[in-house]
LODREN-832663 format. One record per residue (C-alpha): residue number from 0; residue in three letters; z, y, x. Coordinates in pm, 1 decimal. Each point is the difference from the previous one (the first is absolute). Example, Ala and Ser with C-alpha at 12.3 -4.5 7.8 and 13.67 -1.06 7.14 Angstrom:
<node><num>0</num><residu>ALA</residu><zz>780.0</zz><yy>-450.0</yy><xx>1230.0</xx></node>
<node><num>1</num><residu>SER</residu><zz>-66.0</zz><yy>344.0</yy><xx>137.0</xx></node>
# end
This chain:
<node><num>0</num><residu>UNK</residu><zz>1285.8</zz><yy>-2730.3</yy><xx>5348.2</xx></node>
<node><num>1</num><residu>UNK</residu><zz>-380.9</zz><yy>14.3</yy><xx>34.8</xx></node>
<node><num>2</num><residu>UNK</residu><zz>-170.9</zz><yy>280.5</yy><xx>-205.7</xx></node>
<node><num>3</num><residu>UNK</residu><zz>-170.6</zz><yy>-75.2</yy><xx>-313.0</xx></node>
<node><num>4</num><residu>UNK</residu><zz>-370.3</zz><yy>34.9</yy><xx>150.9</xx></node>
<node><num>5</num><residu>UNK</residu><zz>113.6</zz><yy>-271.4</yy><xx>241.5</xx></node>
<node><num>6</num><residu>UNK</residu><zz>169.8</zz><yy>-227.0</yy><xx>-268.7</xx></node>
<node><num>7</num><residu>UNK</residu><zz>-349.2</zz><yy>47.7</yy><xx>-179.4</xx></node>
<node><num>8</num><residu>UNK</residu><zz>-192.2</zz><yy>-114.0</yy><xx>321.2</xx></node>
<node><num>9</num><residu>UNK</residu><zz>255.0</zz><yy>-334.3</yy><xx>61.9</xx></node>
<node><num>10</num><residu>UNK</residu><zz>-48.9</zz><yy>-113.6</yy><xx>-399.4</xx></node>
<node><num>11</num><residu>UNK</residu><zz>-393.8</zz><yy>47.4</yy><xx>14.5</xx></node>
<node><num>12</num><residu>UNK</residu><zz>14.4</zz><yy>-217.2</yy><xx>331.3</xx></node>
<node><num>13</num><residu>UNK</residu><zz>215.6</zz><yy>-257.0</yy><xx>-173.5</xx></node>
<node><num>14</num><residu>UNK</residu><zz>-208.5</zz><yy>0.9</yy><xx>-312.1</xx></node>
<node><num>15</num><residu>UNK</residu><zz>-304.5</zz><yy>-52.5</yy><xx>253.0</xx></node>
<node><num>16</num><residu>UNK</residu><zz>158.0</zz><yy>-279.6</yy><xx>142.2</xx></node>
<node><num>17</num><residu>UNK</residu><zz>85.8</zz><yy>-170.6</yy><xx>-301.3</xx></node>
<node><num>18</num><residu>UNK</residu><zz>-367.1</zz><yy>36.7</yy><xx>-120.9</xx></node>
<node><num>19</num><residu>UNK</residu><zz>-96.6</zz><yy>-138.8</yy><xx>345.6</xx></node>
<node><num>20</num><residu>UNK</residu><zz>172.9</zz><yy>-335.5</yy><xx>-77.6</xx></node>
<node><num>21</num><residu>UNK</residu><zz>-115.0</zz><yy>-10.5</yy><xx>-358.0</xx></node>
<node><num>22</num><residu>UNK</residu><zz>-349.9</zz><yy>23.5</yy><xx>89.1</xx></node>
<node><num>23</num><residu>UNK</residu><zz>39.1</zz><yy>-234.4</yy><xx>323.6</xx></node>
<node><num>24</num><residu>UNK</residu><zz>168.0</zz><yy>-240.3</yy><xx>-219.4</xx></node>
<node><num>25</num><residu>UNK</residu><zz>-272.2</zz><yy>5.9</yy><xx>-262.2</xx></node>
<node><num>26</num><residu>UNK</residu><zz>-257.1</zz><yy>-33.5</yy><xx>242.0</xx></node>
<node><num>27</num><residu>UNK</residu><zz>171.1</zz><yy>-326.6</yy><xx>136.3</xx></node>
<node><num>28</num><residu>UNK</residu><zz>14.9</zz><yy>-129.4</yy><xx>-335.9</xx></node>
<node><num>29</num><residu>UNK</residu><zz>-367.1</zz><yy>68.6</yy><xx>-83.7</xx></node>
<node><num>30</num><residu>UNK</residu><zz>-126.2</zz><yy>-158.6</yy><xx>350.0</xx></node>
<node><num>31</num><residu>UNK</residu><zz>255.0</zz><yy>-327.0</yy><xx>-65.4</xx></node>
<node><num>32</num><residu>UNK</residu><zz>-180.4</zz><yy>-37.8</yy><xx>-291.8</xx></node>
<node><num>33</num><residu>UNK</residu><zz>-354.5</zz><yy>39.4</yy><xx>115.5</xx></node>
<node><num>34</num><residu>UNK</residu><zz>96.0</zz><yy>-271.6</yy><xx>289.0</xx></node>
<node><num>35</num><residu>UNK</residu><zz>100.3</zz><yy>-235.3</yy><xx>-314.5</xx></node>
<node><num>36</num><residu>UNK</residu><zz>-299.5</zz><yy>50.8</yy><xx>-170.6</xx></node>
<node><num>37</num><residu>UNK</residu><zz>-238.2</zz><yy>-50.1</yy><xx>354.6</xx></node>
<node><num>38</num><residu>UNK</residu><zz>202.3</zz><yy>-293.2</yy><xx>129.6</xx></node>
<node><num>39</num><residu>UNK</residu><zz>292.7</zz><yy>-108.9</yy><xx>-159.3</xx></node>
<node><num>40</num><residu>UNK</residu><zz>-89.6</zz><yy>-77.1</yy><xx>-328.3</xx></node>
<node><num>41</num><residu>UNK</residu><zz>-258.3</zz><yy>-238.2</yy><xx>119.0</xx></node>
<node><num>42</num><residu>UNK</residu><zz>243.4</zz><yy>-199.4</yy><xx>205.6</xx></node>
<node><num>43</num><residu>UNK</residu><zz>289.4</zz><yy>-102.7</yy><xx>-256.9</xx></node>
<node><num>44</num><residu>UNK</residu><zz>-27.0</zz><yy>-269.1</yy><xx>-286.1</xx></node>
<node><num>45</num><residu>UNK</residu><zz>-39.0</zz><yy>298.5</yy><xx>-250.5</xx></node>
<node><num>46</num><residu>UNK</residu><zz>76.6</zz><yy>388.8</yy><xx>4.6</xx></node>
<node><num>47</num><residu>UNK</residu><zz>14.9</zz><yy>291.1</yy><xx>-279.0</xx></node>
<node><num>48</num><residu>UNK</residu><zz>-99.0</zz><yy>320.1</yy><xx>14.3</xx></node>
<node><num>49</num><residu>UNK</residu><zz>159.2</zz><yy>321.7</yy><xx>153.1</xx></node>
<node><num>50</num><residu>UNK</residu><zz>159.3</zz><yy>-227.9</yy><xx>274.6</xx></node>
<node><num>51</num><residu>UNK</residu><zz>173.8</zz><yy>183.2</yy><xx>309.6</xx></node>
<node><num>52</num><residu>UNK</residu><zz>83.5</zz><yy>-202.8</yy><xx>312.4</xx></node>
<node><num>53</num><residu>UNK</residu><zz>137.3</zz><yy>167.6</yy><xx>290.9</xx></node>
<node><num>54</num><residu>UNK</residu><zz>-50.4</zz><yy>-100.0</yy><xx>384.2</xx></node>
<node><num>55</num><residu>UNK</residu><zz>105.9</zz><yy>-144.4</yy><xx>201.3</xx></node>
<node><num>56</num><residu>UNK</residu><zz>148.6</zz><yy>-322.1</yy><xx>-207.9</xx></node>
<node><num>57</num><residu>UNK</residu><zz>-49.4</zz><yy>-375.1</yy><xx>58.3</xx></node>
<node><num>58</num><residu>UNK</residu><zz>-192.8</zz><yy>-220.8</yy><xx>-258.8</xx></node>
<node><num>59</num><residu>UNK</residu><zz>-28.8</zz><yy>-376.7</yy><xx>11.3</xx></node>
<node><num>60</num><residu>UNK</residu><zz>-223.8</zz><yy>-219.3</yy><xx>-170.9</xx></node>
<node><num>61</num><residu>UNK</residu><zz>-75.4</zz><yy>327.0</yy><xx>-231.6</xx></node>
<node><num>62</num><residu>UNK</residu><zz>-231.9</zz><yy>-261.2</yy><xx>-248.5</xx></node>
<node><num>63</num><residu>UNK</residu><zz>309.9</zz><yy>-125.5</yy><xx>-151.1</xx></node>
<node><num>64</num><residu>UNK</residu><zz>135.7</zz><yy>335.6</yy><xx>-66.5</xx></node>
<node><num>65</num><residu>UNK</residu><zz>-67.0</zz><yy>165.1</yy><xx>-353.1</xx></node>
<node><num>66</num><residu>UNK</residu><zz>66.8</zz><yy>367.8</yy><xx>-35.1</xx></node>
<node><num>67</num><residu>UNK</residu><zz>-51.5</zz><yy>191.3</yy><xx>-367.3</xx></node>
<node><num>68</num><residu>UNK</residu><zz>-70.3</zz><yy>395.1</yy><xx>-50.2</xx></node>
<node><num>69</num><residu>UNK</residu><zz>147.0</zz><yy>286.5</yy><xx>126.7</xx></node>
<node><num>70</num><residu>UNK</residu><zz>210.7</zz><yy>-173.1</yy><xx>314.2</xx></node>
<node><num>71</num><residu>UNK</residu><zz>138.5</zz><yy>192.1</yy><xx>308.3</xx></node>
<node><num>72</num><residu>UNK</residu><zz>84.4</zz><yy>-202.7</yy><xx>286.4</xx></node>
<node><num>73</num><residu>UNK</residu><zz>145.5</zz><yy>221.7</yy><xx>324.9</xx></node>
<node><num>74</num><residu>UNK</residu><zz>26.6</zz><yy>-22.5</yy><xx>314.1</xx></node>
<node><num>75</num><residu>UNK</residu><zz>109.7</zz><yy>-275.7</yy><xx>197.5</xx></node>
<node><num>76</num><residu>UNK</residu><zz>-16.2</zz><yy>-241.2</yy><xx>-266.9</xx></node>
<node><num>77</num><residu>UNK</residu><zz>-23.8</zz><yy>-391.4</yy><xx>12.7</xx></node>
<node><num>78</num><residu>UNK</residu><zz>-190.1</zz><yy>-245.1</yy><xx>-222.3</xx></node>
<node><num>79</num><residu>UNK</residu><zz>1.7</zz><yy>-323.7</yy><xx>119.0</xx></node>
<node><num>80</num><residu>UNK</residu><zz>-105.6</zz><yy>-291.9</yy><xx>-173.8</xx></node>
<node><num>81</num><residu>UNK</residu><zz>76.4</zz><yy>-359.2</yy><xx>186.4</xx></node>
<node><num>82</num><residu>UNK</residu><zz>-207.2</zz><yy>-265.4</yy><xx>-87.5</xx></node>
<node><num>83</num><residu>UNK</residu><zz>214.0</zz><yy>-287.4</yy><xx>145.8</xx></node>
<node><num>84</num><residu>UNK</residu><zz>-280.6</zz><yy>-287.9</yy><xx>-60.9</xx></node>
<node><num>85</num><residu>UNK</residu><zz>-361.3</zz><yy>-70.7</yy><xx>-106.8</xx></node>
<node><num>86</num><residu>UNK</residu><zz>139.1</zz><yy>-62.5</yy><xx>-370.9</xx></node>
<node><num>87</num><residu>UNK</residu><zz>225.7</zz><yy>323.8</yy><xx>-36.0</xx></node>
<node><num>88</num><residu>UNK</residu><zz>-150.3</zz><yy>285.3</yy><xx>-231.0</xx></node>
<node><num>89</num><residu>UNK</residu><zz>272.9</zz><yy>260.1</yy><xx>41.2</xx></node>
<node><num>90</num><residu>UNK</residu><zz>-45.2</zz><yy>334.4</yy><xx>-168.6</xx></node>
<node><num>91</num><residu>UNK</residu><zz>141.0</zz><yy>359.7</yy><xx>-17.4</xx></node>
<node><num>92</num><residu>UNK</residu><zz>-36.7</zz><yy>180.5</yy><xx>-279.2</xx></node>
<node><num>93</num><residu>UNK</residu><zz>43.2</zz><yy>387.4</yy><xx>-35.6</xx></node>
<node><num>94</num><residu>UNK</residu><zz>3.4</zz><yy>156.8</yy><xx>-339.5</xx></node>
<node><num>95</num><residu>UNK</residu><zz>-102.6</zz><yy>326.1</yy><xx>-90.1</xx></node>
<node><num>96</num><residu>UNK</residu><zz>132.8</zz><yy>357.5</yy><xx>67.5</xx></node>
<node><num>97</num><residu>UNK</residu><zz>194.8</zz><yy>-161.9</yy><xx>272.9</xx></node>
<node><num>98</num><residu>UNK</residu><zz>134.2</zz><yy>189.3</yy><xx>326.6</xx></node>
<node><num>99</num><residu>UNK</residu><zz>98.3</zz><yy>-200.0</yy><xx>279.1</xx></node>
<node><num>100</num><residu>UNK</residu><zz>148.0</zz><yy>242.1</yy><xx>284.3</xx></node>
<node><num>101</num><residu>UNK</residu><zz>18.3</zz><yy>14.2</yy><xx>375.6</xx></node>
<node><num>102</num><residu>UNK</residu><zz>74.6</zz><yy>-326.7</yy><xx>193.9</xx></node>
<node><num>103</num><residu>UNK</residu><zz>29.2</zz><yy>-224.7</yy><xx>-316.0</xx></node>
<node><num>104</num><residu>UNK</residu><zz>-43.3</zz><yy>-348.2</yy><xx>113.8</xx></node>
<node><num>105</num><residu>UNK</residu><zz>-120.4</zz><yy>-290.5</yy><xx>-275.2</xx></node>
<node><num>106</num><residu>UNK</residu><zz>-69.7</zz><yy>-332.7</yy><xx>138.9</xx></node>
<node><num>107</num><residu>UNK</residu><zz>-144.9</zz><yy>-232.2</yy><xx>-287.6</xx></node>
<node><num>108</num><residu>UNK</residu><zz>-41.3</zz><yy>-408.9</yy><xx>80.7</xx></node>
<node><num>109</num><residu>UNK</residu><zz>14.3</zz><yy>-82.5</yy><xx>-368.0</xx></node>
<node><num>110</num><residu>UNK</residu><zz>16.9</zz><yy>238.4</yy><xx>-272.6</xx></node>
<node><num>111</num><residu>UNK</residu><zz>95.4</zz><yy>373.2</yy><xx>4.9</xx></node>
<node><num>112</num><residu>UNK</residu><zz>-50.3</zz><yy>202.3</yy><xx>-323.0</xx></node>
<node><num>113</num><residu>UNK</residu><zz>60.4</zz><yy>383.9</yy><xx>6.1</xx></node>
<node><num>114</num><residu>UNK</residu><zz>-30.5</zz><yy>155.6</yy><xx>-366.9</xx></node>
<node><num>115</num><residu>UNK</residu><zz>-123.1</zz><yy>291.2</yy><xx>-111.4</xx></node>
<node><num>116</num><residu>UNK</residu><zz>164.5</zz><yy>386.6</yy><xx>61.8</xx></node>
<node><num>117</num><residu>UNK</residu><zz>235.7</zz><yy>-150.8</yy><xx>275.7</xx></node>
<node><num>118</num><residu>UNK</residu><zz>98.5</zz><yy>193.4</yy><xx>274.6</xx></node>
<node><num>119</num><residu>UNK</residu><zz>101.0</zz><yy>-124.0</yy><xx>341.4</xx></node>
<node><num>120</num><residu>UNK</residu><zz>219.3</zz><yy>195.6</yy><xx>223.1</xx></node>
<node><num>121</num><residu>UNK</residu><zz>-47.5</zz><yy>30.2</yy><xx>368.1</xx></node>
<node><num>122</num><residu>UNK</residu><zz>118.0</zz><yy>-290.3</yy><xx>263.5</xx></node>
<node><num>123</num><residu>UNK</residu><zz>27.9</zz><yy>-302.8</yy><xx>-276.5</xx></node>
<node><num>124</num><residu>UNK</residu><zz>-100.8</zz><yy>-310.5</yy><xx>22.7</xx></node>
<node><num>125</num><residu>UNK</residu><zz>-150.3</zz><yy>-268.8</yy><xx>-217.4</xx></node>
<node><num>126</num><residu>UNK</residu><zz>-39.4</zz><yy>-360.0</yy><xx>59.2</xx></node>
<node><num>127</num><residu>UNK</residu><zz>-30.9</zz><yy>-341.4</yy><xx>-146.1</xx></node>
<node><num>128</num><residu>UNK</residu><zz>-11.8</zz><yy>-180.6</yy><xx>345.6</xx></node>
<node><num>129</num><residu>UNK</residu><zz>273.1</zz><yy>-236.6</yy><xx>154.8</xx></node>
<node><num>130</num><residu>UNK</residu><zz>61.9</zz><yy>-88.9</yy><xx>338.8</xx></node>
<node><num>131</num><residu>UNK</residu><zz>124.9</zz><yy>-359.5</yy><xx>16.4</xx></node>
<node><num>132</num><residu>UNK</residu><zz>248.3</zz><yy>8.8</yy><xx>301.4</xx></node>
<node><num>133</num><residu>UNK</residu><zz>214.1</zz><yy>-361.8</yy><xx>-130.1</xx></node>
<node><num>134</num><residu>UNK</residu><zz>-237.0</zz><yy>-216.1</yy><xx>262.9</xx></node>
<node><num>135</num><residu>UNK</residu><zz>201.7</zz><yy>55.2</yy><xx>311.7</xx></node>
<node><num>136</num><residu>UNK</residu><zz>-254.4</zz><yy>-238.7</yy><xx>149.1</xx></node>
<node><num>137</num><residu>UNK</residu><zz>-292.9</zz><yy>217.4</yy><xx>-57.4</xx></node>
<node><num>138</num><residu>UNK</residu><zz>-36.1</zz><yy>175.1</yy><xx>350.2</xx></node>
<node><num>139</num><residu>UNK</residu><zz>-252.1</zz><yy>271.8</yy><xx>-179.8</xx></node>
<node><num>140</num><residu>UNK</residu><zz>45.7</zz><yy>360.1</yy><xx>-47.3</xx></node>
<node><num>141</num><residu>UNK</residu><zz>214.9</zz><yy>21.1</yy><xx>-345.9</xx></node>
<node><num>142</num><residu>UNK</residu><zz>-203.7</zz><yy>298.1</yy><xx>-122.2</xx></node>
<node><num>143</num><residu>UNK</residu><zz>-284.6</zz><yy>-201.5</yy><xx>33.6</xx></node>
<node><num>144</num><residu>UNK</residu><zz>99.3</zz><yy>-235.3</yy><xx>-275.6</xx></node>
<node><num>145</num><residu>UNK</residu><zz>-89.9</zz><yy>85.2</yy><xx>-313.4</xx></node>
<node><num>146</num><residu>UNK</residu><zz>126.6</zz><yy>-128.4</yy><xx>-369.0</xx></node>
<node><num>147</num><residu>UNK</residu><zz>-162.3</zz><yy>170.0</yy><xx>-284.6</xx></node>
<node><num>148</num><residu>UNK</residu><zz>-119.7</zz><yy>-293.1</yy><xx>-236.5</xx></node>
<node><num>149</num><residu>UNK</residu><zz>96.2</zz><yy>95.2</yy><xx>-355.4</xx></node>
<node><num>150</num><residu>UNK</residu><zz>179.3</zz><yy>306.3</yy><xx>92.7</xx></node>
<node><num>151</num><residu>UNK</residu><zz>-23.4</zz><yy>344.1</yy><xx>-172.2</xx></node>
<node><num>152</num><residu>UNK</residu><zz>79.5</zz><yy>365.5</yy><xx>-23.3</xx></node>
<node><num>153</num><residu>UNK</residu><zz>-47.1</zz><yy>207.7</yy><xx>-357.6</xx></node>
<node><num>154</num><residu>UNK</residu><zz>94.8</zz><yy>348.7</yy><xx>-3.4</xx></node>
<node><num>155</num><residu>UNK</residu><zz>-37.2</zz><yy>115.4</yy><xx>-364.3</xx></node>
<node><num>156</num><residu>UNK</residu><zz>-177.1</zz><yy>327.7</yy><xx>-131.4</xx></node>
<node><num>157</num><residu>UNK</residu><zz>166.5</zz><yy>340.9</yy><xx>82.5</xx></node>
<node><num>158</num><residu>UNK</residu><zz>216.3</zz><yy>-138.7</yy><xx>259.6</xx></node>
<node><num>159</num><residu>UNK</residu><zz>152.4</zz><yy>231.2</yy><xx>278.0</xx></node>
<node><num>160</num><residu>UNK</residu><zz>71.0</zz><yy>-175.8</yy><xx>307.4</xx></node>
<node><num>161</num><residu>UNK</residu><zz>219.7</zz><yy>195.8</yy><xx>243.7</xx></node>
<node><num>162</num><residu>UNK</residu><zz>-27.3</zz><yy>100.5</yy><xx>381.6</xx></node>
<node><num>163</num><residu>UNK</residu><zz>44.0</zz><yy>-298.1</yy><xx>260.6</xx></node>
<node><num>164</num><residu>UNK</residu><zz>70.8</zz><yy>-244.7</yy><xx>-317.5</xx></node>
<node><num>165</num><residu>UNK</residu><zz>-118.4</zz><yy>-375.6</yy><xx>67.9</xx></node>
<node><num>166</num><residu>UNK</residu><zz>-110.6</zz><yy>-210.9</yy><xx>-265.0</xx></node>
<node><num>167</num><residu>UNK</residu><zz>17.5</zz><yy>-385.4</yy><xx>100.9</xx></node>
<node><num>168</num><residu>UNK</residu><zz>-199.7</zz><yy>-271.4</yy><xx>-154.5</xx></node>
<node><num>169</num><residu>UNK</residu><zz>80.0</zz><yy>-150.6</yy><xx>-393.7</xx></node>
<node><num>170</num><residu>UNK</residu><zz>117.2</zz><yy>308.2</yy><xx>-149.9</xx></node>
<node><num>171</num><residu>UNK</residu><zz>-111.5</zz><yy>158.0</yy><xx>-307.5</xx></node>
<node><num>172</num><residu>UNK</residu><zz>44.4</zz><yy>339.5</yy><xx>-24.7</xx></node>
<node><num>173</num><residu>UNK</residu><zz>23.9</zz><yy>156.4</yy><xx>-337.4</xx></node>
<node><num>174</num><residu>UNK</residu><zz>-207.3</zz><yy>313.9</yy><xx>-165.8</xx></node>
<node><num>175</num><residu>UNK</residu><zz>151.5</zz><yy>318.9</yy><xx>74.6</xx></node>
<node><num>176</num><residu>UNK</residu><zz>246.5</zz><yy>-84.7</yy><xx>226.0</xx></node>
<node><num>177</num><residu>UNK</residu><zz>148.7</zz><yy>152.0</yy><xx>284.1</xx></node>
<node><num>178</num><residu>UNK</residu><zz>72.3</zz><yy>-149.9</yy><xx>345.3</xx></node>
<node><num>179</num><residu>UNK</residu><zz>229.8</zz><yy>190.7</yy><xx>213.6</xx></node>
<node><num>180</num><residu>UNK</residu><zz>-67.5</zz><yy>111.8</yy><xx>378.2</xx></node>
<node><num>181</num><residu>UNK</residu><zz>51.5</zz><yy>-296.3</yy><xx>206.9</xx></node>
<node><num>182</num><residu>UNK</residu><zz>82.2</zz><yy>-226.0</yy><xx>-243.1</xx></node>
<node><num>183</num><residu>UNK</residu><zz>-84.4</zz><yy>-357.2</yy><xx>73.5</xx></node>
<node><num>184</num><residu>UNK</residu><zz>-125.5</zz><yy>-174.1</yy><xx>-305.6</xx></node>
<node><num>185</num><residu>UNK</residu><zz>39.6</zz><yy>-389.4</yy><xx>-11.7</xx></node>
<node><num>186</num><residu>UNK</residu><zz>22.7</zz><yy>-73.6</yy><xx>-378.0</xx></node>
<node><num>187</num><residu>UNK</residu><zz>-158.2</zz><yy>138.6</yy><xx>-335.0</xx></node>
<node><num>188</num><residu>UNK</residu><zz>42.0</zz><yy>367.9</yy><xx>-111.4</xx></node>
<node><num>189</num><residu>UNK</residu><zz>39.3</zz><yy>99.8</yy><xx>-367.7</xx></node>
<node><num>190</num><residu>UNK</residu><zz>-271.4</zz><yy>243.8</yy><xx>-136.2</xx></node>
<node><num>191</num><residu>UNK</residu><zz>192.3</zz><yy>355.7</yy><xx>-61.0</xx></node>
<node><num>192</num><residu>UNK</residu><zz>218.5</zz><yy>-69.7</yy><xx>287.1</xx></node>
<node><num>193</num><residu>UNK</residu><zz>139.2</zz><yy>139.1</yy><xx>334.4</xx></node>
<node><num>194</num><residu>UNK</residu><zz>92.5</zz><yy>-238.1</yy><xx>270.5</xx></node>
<node><num>195</num><residu>UNK</residu><zz>126.5</zz><yy>93.5</yy><xx>357.4</xx></node>
<node><num>196</num><residu>UNK</residu><zz>137.6</zz><yy>-182.8</yy><xx>299.7</xx></node>
<node><num>197</num><residu>UNK</residu><zz>-5.3</zz><yy>-286.1</yy><xx>248.4</xx></node>
<node><num>198</num><residu>UNK</residu><zz>-49.4</zz><yy>-196.9</yy><xx>-207.5</xx></node>
<node><num>199</num><residu>UNK</residu><zz>-112.8</zz><yy>205.4</yy><xx>-274.2</xx></node>
<node><num>200</num><residu>UNK</residu><zz>229.5</zz><yy>-54.6</yy><xx>-314.6</xx></node>
<node><num>201</num><residu>UNK</residu><zz>-34.2</zz><yy>175.1</yy><xx>-358.2</xx></node>
<node><num>202</num><residu>UNK</residu><zz>132.0</zz><yy>367.6</yy><xx>36.9</xx></node>
<node><num>203</num><residu>UNK</residu><zz>-76.6</zz><yy>74.2</yy><xx>-366.5</xx></node>
<node><num>204</num><residu>UNK</residu><zz>-235.7</zz><yy>-81.4</yy><xx>-306.1</xx></node>
<node><num>205</num><residu>UNK</residu><zz>-129.0</zz><yy>160.3</yy><xx>-311.4</xx></node>
<node><num>206</num><residu>UNK</residu><zz>94.7</zz><yy>-159.6</yy><xx>-321.9</xx></node>
<node><num>207</num><residu>UNK</residu><zz>-269.7</zz><yy>71.9</yy><xx>-274.6</xx></node>
<node><num>208</num><residu>UNK</residu><zz>282.4</zz><yy>-109.6</yy><xx>-275.1</xx></node>
<node><num>209</num><residu>UNK</residu><zz>270.1</zz><yy>254.3</yy><xx>127.9</xx></node>
<node><num>210</num><residu>UNK</residu><zz>-294.6</zz><yy>221.3</yy><xx>72.0</xx></node>
<node><num>211</num><residu>UNK</residu><zz>168.1</zz><yy>134.2</yy><xx>346.1</xx></node>
<node><num>212</num><residu>UNK</residu><zz>47.2</zz><yy>-97.6</yy><xx>368.7</xx></node>
<node><num>213</num><residu>UNK</residu><zz>274.9</zz><yy>-270.3</yy><xx>104.2</xx></node>
<node><num>214</num><residu>UNK</residu><zz>168.5</zz><yy>-114.4</yy><xx>285.6</xx></node>
<node><num>215</num><residu>UNK</residu><zz>-114.6</zz><yy>-364.5</yy><xx>122.5</xx></node>
# end
């Protein structure tokens, strides 16, 4: 057992460490917002106020990316807009009050819309592109074959996308839905619902008629 005096010293040290990291995180946030004001806001198609972007990250064709207010984009994020040809005009739209956590990959070849108040956990992926592979006579790299024409991903207001989840092309996720960790979403997700698994399936959904959650 430590003496009361020693316990007091240890408590103070612990509090000081906590305060140090709180201050450090605050400084990092302020620096990220300043960098956005000085540089990033000028390269995007449009950008709102109070946006924080943490380095390192990958941004491709930022002039086709449109960002709302109060957005936080963490380290290791990939925001890539693929312009397949001279006639394509892909658009990645990120709404207000969106947080995109570490190492999220978003690849847009046509149209990805992320609504307001969406949270995307670390390691998730959102893509609206396909890689055609059925032509066996094509000797080119399969990953270089891009098919995105008329594709889309729409993520509704207030959605939570869990850690490591994957959202594939041509799906709509309804407002306030929850996508479980490591889920692979291949079809539409109803609003006010929870999906999980690979492929993702409906776990439960809120019934406004009965005013209760019901199993899928």
